[in-house]
N, C-alpha and C positions, 0 to 999 in steps of 0.2 A: 441619321438613316442608314446603312453598311453599303458596301461599294456592289453589291448582289439586285439589295432593293433600289438603289439609283439604275442604276445598268436599267433595270426592268422595264422603268418608270418612265424614260427616257426612249424605249427602242415601243412600247403603245403610243405613244407620239410621233415614231419613225426615227428619231433621229441614231439612227444607227455609228455613225463612225463616232458622234460623240460616248456613246454607251460602247463602247467595243477598245476606246480610250480610256472609259474612267476602270475596265478589266485588266487595261495595261495587255490587248493581244496583240497578237499578228498577225493581221490583215490577210497577209499574202495565202492565196488558195489556187492549186490548181482549175484551168477553165473545166466545165462541165458541158460537156457531150450533150449531141440536141440530139433530141426524142420526137417523134412524127405521132399520131394517132389518129385514128380516121371516126369521126364525129357520125355516130345512125339514128336512127329515132329512138334505139332499146338502147338503153345503158347496161345490162345483164349482159344479152348474148342477140347476137346478127338475127334480123330476121329477112322476109323476102318482099320488107313492103319498098314503097318505092325512098329511094333514100338512103341504101346500107349499099354500104362498098364493104370493100378486104385494102387494105392499106400495104405496100408490099417499103419497104424499112430500111435504108443502108444507115445507120447511126453515124460511123467516123465519116462517112463526106451531108448527111441531113440530109439526102438525097429521097425525095419516094413516090410512088406513083400508089395514086388513086383509081379503082375500077370499081365504076358505076359513078352515082351523085354523089357519094359522103362526102361533108366536111372536113377540109384534112389541121388539125389540133397540135403544134407545134410546142414542145418545150424545150429551151436552150437558154440559156444565161442572158443575160443584161447590159446595157451596154450605155455610155452614150447620147449615144444616135437614137436611142428611143426613146426620149425624155416626151416630143410630144403624144408619140401614138401614148404615150401611160398617161403624158394630161387628156388626154383623146378620151382614154377607159377612165378617169375620173370624172369628165364632163358626164360621162355616158350612165353614169353611179346616182344611186339619190343620196339624197345626206344624209340616211338614215346606214345605208352599211356604209360611209365613208364614214361615219361616227365610229362601227364597231368595229373600225379597223383599229383608227390611228386613236380609242378613247372619247376625241376633240368634234366636236361638232364646225369640223373647219366647213364653211361657207364658196371655199376654194381650197383647192390643196396648196400650200405656200412652195415657192421655188424652193426655198431649201430642200426640203422634202423628193421634189426626185432628183433635187442631185443626190441626193442622199442614197434613193434606191436605183441610182443608174449608175454606183462608182467602179470602175471599170477592174481594178484593182482589186473587188471586192465582190469575186465571186462566188458566194451565198444567197445571189440574188437571180431566182429562174421568174424565167413570163413564159407563160401562155400562149399562142396568136392561131387567131383564126383569121383566115378569109386579108392579112396583111395589118390584122391590128390587134394590136396588146390586148386580151378579153383576162389578164387574172397576174399576178403577183404575188409570188413568194421567200419568205427570205429564212435565215436562223442567224443566229450572233453569240459566238464564246459566250459563255459565263465562267469556264475554267473547271475542273476539275472533272469532266464530262459530258460537262451540263449546257444546251446551248440553246435562246431562246428564239420558238420559232413563230410569226406573224405571216400572216398569207390575206388576199381579197381576191375576189371574183366575180366583175362586172354583174349589173342585178339580170341583165338577160340571158345571159349563163351559166345562171346556180340553180344548184337539183340539178344539174347535168352529166357531174364526173369530173366536171374540168378541177373540183377543190381534190377530191380524191389522187386524181392524177397528177400535178400539184405538189400536194404531201407528200406519197411515194416517192419520188422525183426526188424530189429534198431532204428525201427520208435514208435514202442510196444512195445518194453523194453525202452527207454526214457522219454515217458508217465508217463509207472508206477512208475518214478526215478522220476520226477518233475518235467524235459522236459515242454518246448513253445512251440519251436521253432530250428529247423534246421538253424544254419548259417553257410555261407561260401564263397571260391572263385574259379569260374571254367574263365582259360581261353577260350580265346572265339572264337578260333577254335576246344573246345570242344563240337560238339553240340550232339553229344549221351548222355553227362552227365546234359545241358542245356535242351531238350526233354523231361532224364528221369524225372528229378525236377518238370517240368512244369507239368509230369504226373501225378508221384505218389499225388501230391502236388498244387491240383491246384488253390489255395488262396495263392501261391507264389508270392515274386515279390522281382523284382534285378535291379538293375542300377552299370553303366559302371564305373570304377575307378580305374586309374593308371594299365591299359595295360589287366585290368582279370574282369571279373562279379564278387560282392556283392550276394549274393541273402540271402534270412528272406522267411524262411519254414513253416509254421505256422503248428505243429502236426495235431491239432483239426481237421483242414483237409487234412487229408491224405485220398486216391481214399480207397475206402471198399475194401478187400482183399476177395477177390474171393473163395468161402466152397470147390472149385476143382482147386485146384493149379499145373499147369500145364505148361512145359517150352520147347522151344524148346530143340534136341538135336544138339550137337557140330557137326558140318563138320567133 
């Protein structure tokens, strides 16, 4: 098994630090600025139904003001203080969602995985937060030669509401600034939502079936442009 294959298999199980060690990579990256979105009942365009709102955001300070009854969803870097919130997100997630993320059917996500997903020195980790609860997590790990492996999870109650797309775009924006050219990864064939998300956000992505899973390559310069007004669907 070569180093790239080993790193990919380790990352699929959640061992980011070990994957980076295998690849011999520098883990120090700049912090990611906080971004805040308004969650509405329509993910494609604002509407006039109750719950619709507009969000005024100061990216640098992370201060936002919501008009109306829309729910705010922020994207920011992770820290060790988010450990229990991340654990609660996993406890609300189905066994199938966890298996699709880690490729392992964890009955309970191990503490060592939580620690690796919140390493304060590794700012490739992003969280989606709504009502003070973590509802999504995204990450990438450098593999060398412009490639980085990406992984993402959104809890069941927030799936198909724009959270995954929001996280993936923010992750890609930050990665491009740090020299990443292509996201790569492995997706289980039954994970249709993830496959569709990659195709939608990265129109130039390619994938092939190998060893029971799809391996994809998604050039970051072909990412779908982010709409000026970012609105998401509310959770059920």
